[in-house]
C-alpha positions in Angstrom: 0.0 -0.3 -0.1 1.2 3.3 -0.9 2.1 6.1 1.9 -1.0 7.7 3.1 -0.7 11.6 2.4 -3.0 14.3 3.5 -3.4 17.5 1.0 -1.8 20.4 3.2 -5.2 22.1 4.2 -6.3 18.7 5.5 -3.8 18.0 7.0 -3.5 21.4 9.2 -7.4 20.7 10.1 -5.9 16.6 11.3 -3.7 18.6 13.3 -5.7 21.0 15.3 -8.1 18.1 15.7 -5.9 16.5 17.2 -4.1 19.2 19.5 -7.8 20.2 20.3 -8.5 16.4 21.3 -4.7 15.9 23.2 -5.6 19.2 25.5 -9.2 18.9 26.1 -9.1 15.2 27.0 -5.9 14.1 28.4 -4.8 17.8 29.0 -1.8 17.6 27.3 -0.3 20.6 25.4 0.6 19.2 21.9 2.6 21.7 19.4 2.2 22.0 15.8 5.4 20.0 14.8 4.6 17.2 17.9 0.9 17.1 16.7 2.5 16.5 13.0 4.7 13.8 14.2 2.0 12.1 15.5 -0.2 12.3 12.7 2.8 10.7 10.9 3.2 7.8 13.1 -1.0 7.1 13.4 -1.0 7.1 10.0 1.9 4.9 8.8 1.3 2.6 11.3 -2.6 2.5 11.7 -3.6 3.9 8.4 -3.7 0.7 6.6 -6.3 -0.9 9.4 -8.7 2.3 8.9 -8.2 1.9 5.0 -8.5 -1.7 4.8 -12.1 -2.4 6.8 -13.1 0.7 4.4 -12.5 -1.6 1.7 -14.1 -4.3 3.6 -17.6 -2.3 4.2 -17.5 -1.3 0.2 -17.0 -4.8 -0.5 -19.8 -5.5 1.7 -22.2 -2.9 0.0 -20.9 -3.8 -3.8 -22.0 -7.5 -2.4 -25.2 -6.3 -1.1 -26.0 -4.6 -4.5 -25.1 -7.7 -6.8 -27.3 -9.9 -4.5 -30.2 -7.0 -5.3 -29.4 -7.4 -9.5 -29.7 -11.3 -9.1 -32.9 -11.0 -7.5 -33.8 -8.5 -10.1 -32.7 -10.7 -12.9 -34.5 -13.9 -11.5 -37.6 -12.1 -11.2 -37.4 -11.1 -15.3 -36.5 -15.0 -16.1 -39.7 -16.1 -18.0 
């Protein structure tokens, strides 16, 4: 899998959310530089798990749709 890369604006938003979370929930002040490294770590070490779960969810939706199509085709049979 290729490296997860965020557009600059999205990365800044995610970093801000990390900083807010750490401050509000854990009472830890996380600087911009540290938050950037934390985001890179999370992306590298855990990103593939989230990505794969997204793929599994998409496969499940497609399988349900295919089943519906197969049922519709079966109903058209004469």
